[in-house]
MARVO-246426 format. One record per residue: x, y, z of N, C-alpha, C in turn. Coordinates in steps of 0.001 Angstrom, whole numbers, plus 524288, in hexadecimal, padded with zeros to 5 digits. Layout:
N
XYZXYZXYZ ...
This chain:
271
5E22C691BDDA7F55DE7068DD8DA9145E05168891DA7D2 5DFBE684C4DAB1D5E04267F63DA9F45DB1E67C97DA999 5DAAC678B4DA69E5D5D4675B0DA6405D76666FBDDA623 5D3ED66CEFDA8085D4106671ADA7F15CEC2664A4DA81D 5CE6765FD2DA8D25C92D65D33DA8F55C8B965986DADB2 5C457659F7DB0005C322656A6DB4965C18B65149DB2A5 5C13A64D89DB6505C07364811DB4A65BAC7647A3DB210 5B74364B2EDB3695B1A664AC0DB0C95B16464D5CDABCA 5B5FF64FE6DA9C45B6046522ADA5115B52965805DA4DF 5B3F065A26DA9AA5B30F65FB4DA9BD5B824662EEDA9DF 5B7FC6674DDA7D55BCD966A58DA70D5BE6566D5ADAC50 5C32466D85DAD6F5C5646702CDB1D65C8BA67417DB062 5C8AB678D7DB3275CC0267D25DB1505CD9868031DB650 5D23A68254DB5F15D470685CDDBA2A5D7D3689BEDB818 5D7AE68E67DBAAD5DB6F6923FDB93C5E10D69061DBB39 5E4F869195DB8465E9F968F3CDB9025EDFC693CBDB893 5F077694DDDBD325F41C699C2DBD5F5F91E697DEDC0A6 5FD3F69A1FDBEBF60214699DCDC19F6050B6947EDC0C4 60940693FFDC38B60CA768F2EDC31F60E6B68DE5DC8E2 60F5C688BBDC96F6113C68712DCE7960E09682CFDD08A 60E3768204DD5FA60B0867E76DD8A66055E68038DD7F4 601A967C5CDD7BB5FC4F67CF3DD5EE5F8F467E44DDA97 5F5AD68278DDA115F15D6834BDDDA65EC6568344DDA9F 5E87C67FEADDC725E35267F7EDDA215DF666828FDDD69 5DCC568699DDAF25D919689E8DDD955D3A468839DDC3E 5D00E6874FDE0035CACE685F1DDF775C73468A60DE187 5C4A868D63DDE2E5C1DF691BFDDFA95BC9368FF3DE243 5BA31693EDDE4855B53B69346DE7125B0A269461DE341 5AC426960FDE5D95A77069691DE2F25A72869B36DDF2A 5A34969ADFDDBA35A25C69F88DD80B5A77A6A141DD500 5AAD569DD3DD3995AFAB69F94DD14D5B1B369B7CDCD5C 5B5DC69D46DCA6D5B87969983DC6FD5BE6A69960DC79A 5BFE169B53DCC495C56C69B63DCDA95C7ED6A128DCDAB 5C4BB6A486DCB405C6B26AA00DCA6B5C75C6ACAEDCFDF 5C4526AB2ADD3FE5C54F6AD98DD92F5CA7C6AC7BDDB99 5CD266A8A5DD9785D28E6A760DDB885D6DC6A991DD842 5D5336AC75DD42C5D9696AE99DD0495DDCC6B1ECDD320 5DC046B4F8DD7065DFA16B85ADD9AD5E3606B55CDDD3F 5E16F6B150DDF375E4C46AD98DE27B5E88C6AB01DDE7F 5E6586A8D1DDA885E9C96A623DD6CC5EDE06A96BDD4C2 5ECA46AE5ADD3A75F0976B24BDD1965F5996B2F4DD586 5F45C6B22DDDA7D5F87F6B26ADDE485FB7C6AD9FDDF51 5F9B46A984DDD405FC036A476DDD715FF256A29FDD8FB 5FD9A6A484DD46D5FFBA6A22ADCFAA605316A30CDCE4F 607AC6A6FCDD14360D8A6A794DD04B610906A2FEDD2E5 60E1E6A01CDD6A8610E369BE5DD93C60E27696B1DD890 6099F69664DD70C606B369184DD622603C769195DD1A3 6029868CD1DCFB35FEAC68C10DCB215F92268B9FDCDC7 5F5FA68F5ADCC8A5F0B668FCEDCEF45ECCD68E5EDCB46 5E97B68A05DCCB25E54C6885EDC9615E02968A46DCC84 5DCF068D00DC9B25D78868E52DCBDB5D37E68B04DC912 5D1C368749DCB4F5CDCF683DEDC8E65C88B686A0DC859 5C647686C4DC3A75C107688F2DC2DA5BD7868426DC46E 5BB6468452DC9545B88967FC6DCB4C5B3DA67E11DC803 5B368678E0DC7CB5AED9676C5DC4AB5A9DE678B0DC658 5A8EF67965DCB765A41667B6DDCD155A24468072DCAC2 5A6616839BDC9385A516688E4DC7525A68C68994DC171 5A68768520DBEBB5A79868555DB94B5A258685A9DB664 5A0E068A0CDB47D59BD768ABDDB23859BB168713DAD0C 59FCB68614DAAD55A02A68289DA60459F3667CFDDA714 59FB267B49DABEC59F5C675FDDAD2759A846743CDAFF7 597E5677E9DB2635934A6768CDB58158EC867561DB1CA 58C1E670C7DB2A25881566F2EDAEA05827866EECDB182 581FE670FEDB61457CEC670D4DB8B357D5666D7EDBD87 5813D66998DBD525819B6665BDC223585C3668BEDC5A5 584E166860DCAA65885166ABEDCE8058D9666805DCE0E 591F766AFFDCF2559737668C7DCEEF5985B66721DD4AE 59A7E662C0DD51359BBD66080DDA4D5A17F66204DDB92 5A2B6661EADE06D5A7F2662CFDE28E5ABD165E5EDE023 5A9986595ADDF8F5ACFD6553DDDD865AE67656A6DD7E0 5AA9E658D9DD4CA5AC1365A44DCF5F5B02865EC7DCF4E 5AFBD66244DD30C5B3D966600DD34F5B91466407DD4A9 5B95566037DD8375BE3B65DC9DD9965C0A865B65DD4D3 5BDA565959DD1475BF66656A4DCC465C2AF65AF9DC8CF 5C0A965F93DC91F5C36F663E6DC6025C87C66528DC8C0 5C885664D3DCE155CD876659ADD0DE5D0FD6613BDCFB1 5CF2B65C7CDCF735D24965803DCE025D4D165884DC89A 5D18665AC2DC5035D3C665B25DBF965D86D65EDCDBFCE 5D81A66319DC28C5DC4466690DC2D85E14D663FBDC5A1 5E05066156DC9AB5E48065E55DCC1C5E73065AD1DC8B4 5E3C9657FADC5AF5E64D65420DC1BD5E97C656C1DBDC8 5E7BA65B43DBC3F5EA4A65E60DB7F25EF656603CDB9D4 5EFA4662A1DBE715F40C6652BDC01E5F85C660F5DC265 5F65165CF9DC4E45F929658C6DC6CD5FE1465A5CDC9FA 5FD5465D60DCE2F600F965EE3DD1745FE94660D7DD6B1 600EF66063DDB2F5FE57661E7DDFE65FD2A667EADDF7B 5F8EF66966DE2035F71F66EC4DE1BC5F4E567084DE6EB 5F40E67583DE7805F11F67790DEC165EC01678DFDE9F8 5E7CE6775CDED015E25A67890DEB905DFFE67CA7DEEEB 5DDA668087DED0F5DB97684E9DEFB55D5896856FDEE39 5D24E68550DF2455CCC668557DF1265CA616898DDF474 5C6AF68CB2DF2045C3E4690A3DF4A05BE3168FAADF4DC 5BBCD69042DF9615B62D68F7BDF9D45B48E68A4CDF866 5B0D0689CCDF49C5AF30684B1DF2C35B3AB681A7DEFBE 5B73468523DED675BBE268293DEB6A5BF8E67FF8DEF93 5BEFD681CDDF46E5C1F567F3EDF8A35BF5467A31DF9D9 5BA4D6794ADF9965B79E67440DFA5C5B9BE67081DF5C1 5BA10672BADF0D95BBF366F86DECA55C1AC66E2DDEDE6 5C4DA67186DEFB85CA0967062DF1175CA8266BF7DF522 5C73066C3DDF9245C6DD66805DFD045C5CA662A7DFA78 5C1D2662ABDF75F5C01065DCDDF4CF5C44365C01DF119 5C76D65F60DEE855CBA065DD2DEB265CFFA65BB3DEE65 5D14D65DC2DF2F75D51265BDFDF6055D41465682DF7E4 5CF176552BDF9095CD596501BDFACB5CDC464C0DDF5ED 5CBEF64E12DF1295CB2F64A9BDEC995D04E649AADEA33 5D41064D3CDEAC45D91064C9BDE80C5DDB764D3ADEB8D 5DE0D64999DEF515E2A96491BDF2C95E78C648FEDF020 5EB6664BFCDF19D5F04264C4ADEF115F11665028DEAAA 5EC9C6525FDE8C25ECE865630DE49E5EE6065BA9DE66D 5EDAD65CB1DEB4D5EE7C661B8DED955F26C661FDDF205 5F606665BEDF1DB5F9D6665C5DF6125F7C666938DFA8B 5F39566BFFDF9D55F19866F53DFE265ECA367235DFC35 5EA63674FFDFF455E550677ADDFDD95E4B067CC5E012E 5E236680A3DFEAE5E06168547E017C5DAB1685DAE006D 5D76D685ABE04F15D1EB68531E04745CF9F68A35E06E4 5CD3A68DAEE03725CB4C692A1E05255C55969265E0610 5C40569106E0AEA5BE9B69103E0CBA5BB0F68D67E09A2 5BC7668878E09425B89D684F1E06A15B3D568408E09C3 5AF1B684C7E07875AA68683F4E0AEC5A8BD67E29E0B31 5AC1C67B0DE0CD85AB1467536E0D2A5A70267444E1113 5A40F67016E10855A01066E98E14315A23966C8EE1986 5A0A166EBAE1DAD5A2EA66D55E229E59E3966B59E2685 5994966BD1E24A3594CA66A5EE276D5902B66A6DE240E 58CA466E4AE248C5883866EC4E2104589DB67016E1B9D 586F866F26E17BD5880E670CEE1252589756763DE11A7 58CB4677A8E0E3D58E1567CE6E0D3B5899268023E0B4B 586B567E29E07735828E68130E04F057D61680D9E0773 57B9D67BE3E08A5576CA67ADBE0B8B5720467DD7E093A 56E9D67FFAE0CF356A316829FE0AF056B2668782E07E1 56F2668A03E0912570D368EF0E05EC571DF68D80E0049 5745568920DFF7A57567687C2DF9D75704768677DF743 56C886841CDF9F956784682CBDF7AA564CE687FEDF5CD 564D868C55DF95E5629B6914ADF7E95656F693C6DF341 56ABA6936EDF33456DBD69590DEEF556C7C692D7DE9A6 56B9668D9BDE97A56A7668AD4DE526564D268C7DDE353 5616F68D91DE6EB55C4A68F47DE58F55C1469478DE2E5 55F8C6980EDE4CE55FC669CFDDE2665629469CB0DDD21 56646698E6DDC8F5688E6981DDD7575648269627DD388 5618B69273DD56555D4669011DD22255914693F5DD01F 55848697D6DD3AB554B569C4DDD25F5574A6A02EDCF0C 55C0169F4BDCD4F55EA26A326DC9D35609C6A7EFDCC2B 5624F6A71DDD162564786AB8FDD494569B36AA70DD67E 56DC76AA46DD347572A76A950DD462575186ACCDDD89E 573866B1CADD81D575C46B583DDC025740B6B40BDE160 56F096B2F0DE21E56D046B175DE72856FA06AC1CDE915 5700D6A841DE54F5726A6A35FDE6B6577E86A434DE8E1 57B036A7ADDE645580636A876DE88C5804E6AB5DDED6F 57CE36AF04DEE3D57C7F6B1D4DF31657AE66AE0DDF7DA 577C66AAB8DF675576246A66ADFA9457B226A387DFBC7 57D9C6A1A7DF7E05825069E73DF8AA586636A15BDFC10 5877E6A5F4DFA9A58B956A93CDFD1958A0F6AAAAE02B5 585046ABFCE03A5583576AD8CE08F0582966A8E1E0C3E 580516A4C9E0A7C57E8C6A086E0DE35823269B9AE0E1A 5858969B22E0A4A588D9696B2E0A1858E8A69890E0AF4 5908A69C46E07F2595A269EB7E08CF595B96A1DCE0DD8 5913A6A41EE0EA9590456A759E13915932D6ACDBE1317 5932A6AEE3E0EBD595226B427E0DF2590C96B81DE1005 5923F6BCDFE113458E446C0BBE12F7589F06C163E0F0C 585416C235E10B8580C86C27AE0D31581A16C6BCE095A 583E76CB51E0AA2584B86CF4CE06C6588AE6CDB1E01F4 58C696CAC6E03D4590556C936E000058DFC6C4D5DFC66 58AAA6C14BDFE965882F6BD5EDFB8E584796BFF9DF76C 581C96C3B7DF9A757E106C662DF5FD580B36C971DF177 585176CBD3DF2DC5881C6CEB4DEEAB58A3B6CABBDEB0C 58C1F6C67EDECD858E586C28ADE8DB58A456C07DDE58C 585C46BF47DE7CD581736BD59DE4BD57F6E6C18EDE0BC 57F706C646DE21857DCC6CA7FDDE41581926CACEDDA03 587036C9F4DDB3058AD76CA63DD74458A446C693DD2CF 5886D6C1FBDD4B15878E6BD5FDD0D6583D06BF17DCC83 57FDF6C269DCE0E57BCD6C3E2DC9D257E6B6C72FDC5EF 582FC6C987DC6E1585B26CCC7DC33F589946CA5EDBFE7 58B326C5CADC1B558F456C2FBDBEF158D096BD20DBD7D 58B2C6BCACDB8865889D6B7F2DB71F58BF16B2D3DB831 591366B359DB71E594846AEB1DB7E9594376AD0FDBD9D 5941B6B0B0DC164593B56AF22DC6C458E886AC47DC803 58A4C6AE6BDC5355852E6AC1CDC652585296A64DDC457 587D16A4BDDC0AD5883C69FA1DBE7858B8D69C29DC269 58EAC69E90DC5315917C69B49DC96558EC969A37DCE1F 58A7469CD9DCF32587B969C6BDD448585ED6968CDD4ED 583A169447DD0C85821368E93DD1FD5868568AE9DD2E1 58B0C68C0DDD09758FCC68967DD19F59187689CDDD767 590C168E4CDD9755922268F11DDEC458EBE68BB8DE255 589C568BA4DE0FA586316886EDE43F587816829CDE393 5890C68127DDEF158A8867C03DDDE058F4567A83DE12B 5930167E3BDE1A4597AC67D66DE49F5968667C86DEA2A 592F867FC4DEC6C5918567EF8DF21358EF96798ADF2B9 58BB4677FBDEF0858952672D9DEF5B58D2D66EAEDEF11 5917E66F2DDEBD55955B66B35DEB395988C66A88DF059 5992166EF6DF37059C1566EE3DF8305987466BADDFC30 5933C66CE0DFC0358F9D669F8DFF8B58F9A6644DDFE20 5900D662F0DF8F758FF465D6DDF76E5951365A7BDF97B 5994A65D41DF95259E1D65B13DFB7E59D64659E5E0190 59AEA65D82E043C599C665CC4E09BE59DF465CD6E0D3B 59D4C65AA8E11E75A17965AFFE161D5A5B86572EE14B8 5AAC9659C0E13E55AF206568FE12375B3B165758E1562 5B39B658AFE1A675B783659BAE1D9F5BB0A6551BE1E71 5B87C650B8E1EA55BB9B64BB7E1F5A5BF5364AC3E1B1F 5BD9864BF4E160D5C08564B4FE11705C4EA64EEDE1179 5C3A2653D4E13085C7666581AE12D75CBCC65755E16E9 5CAB165493E1B405CE2E65355E1F1B5D2EC6502BE1CD2 5D22864D8DE18605D66064A40E16345DA1A64D9DE128D 5D90065287E12015DC56655B2E0EE45E10265762E121A 5E553655A4E10C75EA2D6565DE14155EE3665A47E11E1 5ED1C65C5AE0D545F0C366058E0B635EFE0665E8E0E87 5F3E9668EDE0E655F2EE66E38E11015EE866711AE0E9F 5EB3E6730AE11DE5E69767632E10295E68B67B73E1330 5E65B67FB3E107D5E4EB6849DE12DD5DF6C685B5E12D3 5DCE2686A7E17575D77D68809E17645D72C68E0EE17E6 5D54A690A2E139D5D56669635E13565D04369861E1482 5CFAB69C0DE17D15CAE969EDDE19085CB956A4D6E197D 5C7406A742E199C5C7606AD46E1A8E5C4796AE94E1F5B 5C6576B272E222E5C3D76B411E27265BEBD6B6BEE2657 5BD7F6B838E216E5B8766BAB2E20625B4BD6B740E1D6C 5B6306B21EE1CFF5B3046AE5FE1A415AE396ACECE1D64 5A9EE6AAE5E1B2F5A5B76A8A4E1E645A7CF6A4BCE21E8 5A5406A45CE26DC5A7496A146E2B0F5A76C69B5DE2998 5A34D699E0E26B85A32769442E259F5A7686924FE22A0 5A9E1695A1E1F585AE49693F0E1C995B330692F1E2003 5B3C969623E24015B7E1694CFE27F65B6A768FF5E2AD9 5B1C168E95E2C055AFF8689C5E2E915B18C68508E2B2D 5B0EF685A6E26265B2706817CE22B65B85D680A3E229C 5BAEA684E9E229C5C0CD6845BE23175C248681D9E2861 5BFB068344E2C6D5C077680F0E31C85C03C67ABAE3125 5BBB86796FE2EB35BAD167378E2E5C5BED1670FEE2B08 5C0DB6737EE26D45C4C367156E23F25CA3567096E26CC 5CB2F6750BE29CF5CFE16751CE2CE15CFCE670BBE30E1 5CB8966F86E337F5CAD866B20E37065CBA3665F0E343D 5C9AA66583E2FAB5C9A86603EE2CE55CE5465EA6E2A12 5D106662D3E284F5D5D0661C7E24A75DB02661FEE2781 5DE5765E5CE26145E33865DB7E296A5E7696619DE2890 5E77C66487E24045EC0466778E22D35EA7F66D0CE211B 5E8AB66FF6E24495E65967526E229F5E8C3679ACE2524 5E8CA67E3CE227B5EA316830CE24EB5E5F268737E240D 5E43C6898AE27E75DFEF68D60E273E5E1FE692E7E26E0 5E02569587E22CD5E1AB69B00E21BD5DCFA69E35E216E 5DC986A2B1E241D5D8846A62FE24435DA406AB7FE2234 5D79B6AD3FE1E125D8EF6B227E1BBC5D5C46B6BAE1E98 5D9256BA56E20975D6766BEF2E23775D3CD6C259E1F62 5CF2E6C45DE21405CC356C814E1E195CA5C6C5F0E1889 5CA906C100E17DC5C8BC6BE87E13025C4346BACFE13F8 5C16A6B986E0FAE5BD626B604E0FBE5BD8B6B206E0BF7 5B9216B057E098B5B8D86ABF0E06355BB286AD50E00DF 5BBB96B1DCDFF975BDD66B3DDDFA685C3A16B594DFACD 5C69D6B383DFE7F5CC016B4FBDFF295CF156B46FDFA62 5CDC96B08EDF6E55D0D96AFCADF22D5D01D6B443DEE81 5CC046B718DEE935CB3E6BC18DEBCD5CD346C0BCDEEB2 5CC826C104DF3BB5CD556C5B5DF6B05D2E26C5DDDF913 5D54B6C1CADF9995DAB66C110DFBEE5DDD06BD2BDF919 5DE976BDB5DF3FF5E13F6B9C7DF0CE5E7296B900DF290 5E98D6BD13DF43C5EED76BC93DF5705EF516B966DFA2C 5EC716BA0CDFE005EC946B6B5E030E5EB326B10AE0199 5E7646B036DFE935E5846AB01DFD455E9E36A82ADF9FD 5EC476AAE3DF63D5F07C6A8BBDF3005F5076A78EDF682 5F6856AABBDFA6B5FAA86A962DFDCB5F9DB6A462E0106 5F4FC6A3B9E02935F3C069F07E05D15F47D69A31E0282 5F26D69A68DFDBA5F2B069602DF9D05F87269562DF884 5FB4769921DF772600F76988ADF5906042869639DFA44 602F5697D1DFEDC6061B69558E0386605B068FA0E03CE 6006D68E16E036E5FF866881DE03376021568578DFEA8 600EC68838DFA306032B6860BDF5526094C6854EDF585 60BB168919DF7CF6116B68894DF800612D06841EDFBB6 60FC168359DFFF8610E167F2EE035F6101E679E5E0168 60B7467930DFEC460A80673CFDFD2760BFF67208DF785 60CFD67635DF45560E546754EDEED9614606762ADEDB4 616CC679A6DF07A61C8467ABCDEF8161FF067825DF388 61DDA6769ADF7F562136673FBDFBC061F3766F24DFD0A 6206F66A74DF9AD61E5A6653EDFA6761F8866329E0009 62370664A6E027D624AC66265E07786206666406E0B8E 61D5D667F9E0A536194566988E0E56613EA6679CE0CDF 6138966489E08B460E4766257E075C60CE065DF5E0B35 607DC65E00E0C70605B3659F0E0FD96052F654BBE0CAA 
């Protein structure tokens, strides 16, 4: 584990594994980076892999006020300043939106990026009325229902899967404590809003990674990014969905390593 301090004095921490060119992994919702451990294990023999424990999901840092995407970018900035060398940034789900915002805010810090289905705003808000209902359920002391609403109506997972995930939360107290953070994460993405114009200025090589079994709207968001950004490659994982990092870690690691080799080990091919 490495630790450092952001400009506002808050503590920053990341799992630190392996040696070599640096890959920074930004996890998605309801997580602390552990969901990317199997991918990291397949990369650490060739790369130094940092899995940031995102500020949005730090139970020790949240004080009742919602965490903004800009505050999360400052934690990424702190890691960039600490490492002080070009790196590949990888973002999954809402961590992909954080990766996009970091690429905009920190030009020159990253040699490339892999974005696994970031739910960036491309039109209407991501959460909208469904987020209002999920927050109401949370306020009523029903985190299981709040998560089920989020998964069914915002992520758009099948109703049965959303219900099962919500029910599981009631059995694992720690997950229940993360539900309001997930809702705050969704609200933070809506606060960022439509940023395709800003993302169009990201000119490093970017792999847009999706799964053929993922909710259709995530593919539509990748479509919009592909149209907007100048230097992208689209990769679609067969028989995989939004949790490919857990279910197909070998494939995901290979995709990351291929771009890492290109932009970090072969400077002549950097944009």
